[in-house]
C-alpha positions in Angstrom: -77.2 35.0 -76.5 -77.2 37.7 -78.7 -74.3 39.4 -77.1 -72.4 36.9 -77.9 -73.2 36.8 -81.8 -72.5 40.3 -81.0 -69.2 40.0 -80.6 -69.1 37.4 -82.6 -70.0 39.6 -85.9 -68.0 42.5 -84.8 -64.6 40.4 -84.7 -65.9 38.5 -88.0 -66.3 42.0 -89.5 -62.7 43.4 -87.6 -60.5 40.4 -88.6 -61.8 41.2 -92.5 -60.8 44.4 -92.8 -57.9 43.6 -91.6 -58.0 40.5 -94.2 -58.7 43.7 -96.9 -55.6 45.4 -95.1 -53.2 42.9 -95.7 -54.4 42.1 -99.3 -54.9 45.5 -100.6 -52.2 47.3 -98.9 -52.6 51.2 -98.5 -49.8 54.1 -99.9 -48.8 53.9 -96.2 -47.2 50.5 -96.7 -44.9 51.1 -99.5 -42.2 54.4 -99.3 -38.8 55.1 -100.9 -36.1 54.2 -98.1 -32.9 55.2 -99.6 -31.7 57.2 -102.9 -27.8 56.2 -104.0 -26.1 56.9 -107.0 -22.5 59.4 -107.9 -22.0 62.4 -107.1 -20.6 63.0 -110.3 -19.7 61.4 -113.5 -17.6 62.4 -116.3 -19.2 63.9 -119.6 -21.1 60.6 -121.4 -20.4 58.1 -118.4 -22.8 55.8 -117.5 -23.6 55.6 -113.8 -26.4 53.9 -111.7 -29.1 55.0 -109.6 -29.9 52.6 -106.2 -33.3 52.9 -105.1 -34.2 51.1 -102.2 -38.6 51.0 -101.9 -39.5 49.6 -98.2 -43.1 47.7 -98.1 -44.5 46.5 -95.0 -47.3 45.1 -95.7 -47.5 41.1 -95.2 -48.0 40.8 -98.8 -46.0 41.6 -102.3 -47.7 45.0 -103.8 -47.5 46.3 -107.2 -46.1 50.3 -107.7 -45.3 52.1 -110.5 -42.1 54.0 -110.6 -41.1 57.2 -112.8 -37.9 59.1 -112.6 -37.1 62.3 -113.9 -33.8 63.0 -115.9 -31.8 60.1 -115.7 -30.8 60.3 -119.4 -30.3 64.1 -120.4 -29.4 64.7 -124.0 -27.4 67.1 -126.0 -30.6 69.4 -126.6 -30.8 69.6 -122.9 -34.0 67.2 -123.4 -34.6 65.3 -120.2 -35.9 61.9 -121.0 -38.4 59.4 -118.6 -36.9 56.4 -116.9 -39.1 53.0 -117.9 -38.0 50.0 -116.2 -37.0 47.2 -118.3 -37.9 44.8 -115.3 -41.4 45.4 -116.9 -43.5 47.7 -118.6 -44.6 51.1 -118.4 -42.5 50.8 -115.2 -44.4 48.8 -113.4 -42.9 47.1 -109.7 -44.1 44.5 -108.2 -42.1 45.1 -104.2 -42.1 41.8 -101.7 -42.7 42.1 -98.6 -39.5 44.4 -96.4 -37.0 46.1 -98.4 -36.6 46.6 -102.0 -33.7 47.4 -104.2 -34.1 48.1 -107.3 -31.0 49.9 -110.2 -31.8 51.5 -112.7 -28.9 53.5 -115.3 -27.6 57.3 -115.1 -26.5 59.2 -118.7 -26.4 62.9 -119.5 -24.3 64.6 -122.7 -24.6 68.1 -121.0 -22.4 69.1 -118.0 -24.0 70.8 -114.8 -26.2 69.3 -112.3 -28.9 67.7 -112.2 -31.7 66.7 -109.9 -32.9 62.9 -110.7 -36.7 62.7 -108.8 -38.1 59.4 -108.4 -41.8 59.5 -107.9 -43.4 56.1 -106.5 -46.9 55.5 -107.6 -49.9 53.0 -106.7 -53.0 52.4 -108.3 -52.6 56.0 -110.2 -51.8 57.8 -107.3 -48.9 59.6 -106.3 -47.3 58.3 -102.8 -43.9 59.1 -102.5 -40.8 61.2 -103.9 -37.4 61.5 -103.3 -34.5 63.0 -105.1 -30.6 63.1 -105.6 -28.0 65.4 -107.5 -25.4 64.3 -109.8 -23.2 66.4 -111.3 -21.7 66.1 -115.0 -17.9 67.6 -115.0 -16.0 69.7 -117.3 -13.7 66.8 -119.0 -10.6 68.5 -117.6 -8.3 70.1 -119.5 -5.2 67.7 -121.2 -1.6 68.2 -120.6 0.1 67.5 -124.1 2.9 67.4 -124.5 5.0 65.8 -128.5 7.8 62.6 -128.8 9.8 62.5 -131.8 11.2 59.6 -132.6 13.4 58.2 -135.8 15.0 55.1 -137.2 18.0 55.1 -140.0 17.7 52.3 -142.6 21.0 51.9 -144.5 21.2 50.9 -147.9 23.8 50.6 -151.0 22.4 53.6 -152.2 21.0 55.2 -149.8 20.0 55.9 -146.1 16.4 55.7 -144.8 14.6 58.0 -141.7 11.5 56.5 -140.7 9.8 59.0 -138.2 7.7 58.3 -135.6 5.1 60.5 -133.3 3.6 59.9 -130.7 0.6 62.7 -128.4 0.9 61.8 -124.4 -1.6 64.0 -122.5 0.4 63.5 -118.9 -3.2 64.4 -117.5 -3.9 61.5 -114.9 -7.0 60.2 -114.1 -10.0 60.1 -116.2 -11.4 58.0 -119.1 -12.8 60.3 -121.4 -11.1 60.7 -125.5 -11.0 62.9 -127.6 -9.6 64.1 -131.0 -6.3 65.9 -131.9 -5.7 67.5 -135.4 -1.8 67.1 -136.0 -0.3 68.5 -138.8 3.1 67.5 -140.2 5.4 69.5 -142.8 8.4 68.8 -143.8 10.6 72.0 -145.2 13.9 71.7 -146.7 15.9 73.4 -144.5 18.1 75.5 -147.5 15.2 76.7 -149.3 12.9 76.8 -146.8 10.8 74.9 -149.3 7.9 72.8 -147.8 7.8 69.3 -149.3 5.0 67.4 -147.4 2.5 69.5 -145.5 -0.7 67.1 -143.7 -3.3 67.4 -141.5 -5.2 64.4 -139.6 -6.9 64.1 -136.5 -5.8 61.2 -133.9 -8.2 60.5 -130.4 -6.4 60.2 -128.0 -8.0 58.8 -124.0 -6.9 61.5 -121.3 -3.8 60.1 -119.7 -2.8 58.5 -122.4 -0.6 57.8 -126.0 -1.4 57.5 -129.6 0.4 57.3 -131.8 0.3 59.7 -135.1 0.4 57.1 -138.1 -2.8 57.0 -140.0 -1.4 53.0 -140.5 -0.6 51.1 -137.2 3.1 50.1 -137.4 3.9 53.1 -139.7 6.0 55.8 -139.3 4.3 59.3 -139.5 7.1 61.0 -142.5 9.6 59.7 -144.1 13.2 60.9 -145.4 15.2 59.5 -148.2 19.1 60.3 -148.8 20.8 58.8 -151.6 24.1 58.8 -152.6 23.4 59.4 -156.3 19.9 60.0 -157.0 16.5 59.3 -155.4 14.9 55.8 -156.0 11.3 54.9 -157.2 10.1 53.8 -153.5 7.2 55.2 -153.1 6.5 54.2 -149.4 3.3 53.7 -149.4 1.0 54.3 -147.1 2.6 57.1 -145.8 1.4 59.9 -147.0 4.0 62.2 -145.4 8.2 61.6 -147.5 10.2 64.1 -149.2 13.8 62.6 -151.3 17.0 64.4 -151.2 20.4 63.4 -151.4 23.8 63.2 -149.3 23.9 66.9 -148.3 20.4 67.8 -147.9 18.6 68.4 -144.6 15.0 68.3 -143.7 12.7 69.4 -141.0 10.2 67.6 -139.9 7.4 70.6 -137.7 4.7 68.7 -135.9 1.9 70.4 -134.2 -0.6 69.1 -131.9 -3.2 71.6 -131.3 -6.7 71.5 -129.0 -9.8 73.3 -129.7 -11.7 73.1 -126.2 -15.3 72.5 -126.6 -16.3 73.3 -123.5 -14.8 76.7 -122.9 -18.5 78.6 -122.3 -19.0 75.5 -119.5 -16.4 76.4 -117.7 -16.7 79.3 -116.8 -20.4 78.4 -115.7 -19.0 76.1 -113.9 -16.3 76.7 -112.0 -18.9 79.6 -110.3 -21.2 76.5 -110.0 -18.3 75.1 -107.5 -17.4 78.0 -105.8 -20.6 79.1 -104.9 -20.2 82.2 -107.2 -23.0 84.5 -109.7 -21.7 85.1 -113.2 -23.5 88.2 -114.9 -22.7 87.8 -118.8 -20.7 91.4 -119.0 -17.2 89.5 -117.7 -17.9 90.4 -114.7 -18.1 88.4 -110.6 -19.1 88.7 -108.0 -20.4 87.0 -104.4 -22.8 87.1 -102.5 -21.5 89.6 -100.8 -21.7 91.8 -103.9 -18.6 92.4 -104.0 -16.9 92.5 -107.8 -14.1 90.4 -109.2 -11.8 89.8 -112.1 -13.1 86.6 -113.9 -10.6 83.2 -114.1 -8.8 83.1 -117.5 -9.2 80.4 -119.0 -7.3 79.5 -122.9 -9.9 78.4 -125.5 -6.6 76.9 -127.9 -3.9 74.7 -126.3 -1.5 73.9 -128.9 2.2 71.5 -129.0 5.5 71.7 -131.0 8.4 70.3 -131.6 10.6 69.4 -134.3 13.3 66.9 -135.7 16.0 67.7 -137.8 17.0 64.8 -140.4 20.0 63.9 -140.7 20.8 64.8 -136.5 23.3 67.7 -136.5 
């Protein structure tokens, strides 16, 4: 009888122990199975980190998650990610695989290591990491297109001039600003009649009208048969008035200043597995020295239109 009692007691204790394990899972029951993120992102482009967590316990498990370098600001300061589903990064994992999604975003270029840390009851139980490369924005392939429309009135002819900035680079979604200078010159005297510079926004592979007002020309030239009119042609700023026989040149210059000039060197040697010394020389792992690649810091495109056309 005593032997049976001992066996019964042992079975009860074993079942209780198993029950405790089921209701109070240990760190061995939860782990990070997989991380998935874009290999590369464009600057200021949001991305998504997918984290697959496995809970092999038979009951839900509460854990905390911390993600380093999910966001990096323009000063290089990393911000930790706090899960929006619950405060302080806490998650409840159901039995089996649990898929969680987190946003990524970077304001500086380079390769960033995103490190995921998993905690349970305040103790670190698993870590994993993945690299995300933020590329230097592509250089534009700029061109200008100028056109005019001629309106004929009784006393004068009006030439409405339109201009467009075109980026012929394929791919990409980033936008950037282009300063554009518009100059109207009297072709006979060389006098500058109008000179104005404005900044226009264009997207990679896009087109932007050179006009501060939608649907309006960038410049107007009036050639009167007798004397100029009193029309101001507002809101167009670049206006020239003359008489028949006068010739005007409309010069347009668009300039792109590379804000990532230095970054292009850094990313170039990083992508090519080489090291850059800040002395104007490059070398690879064999120790061979060679000249650095050349990058233009400024891209300038220019075009002009003669009014009246020759």
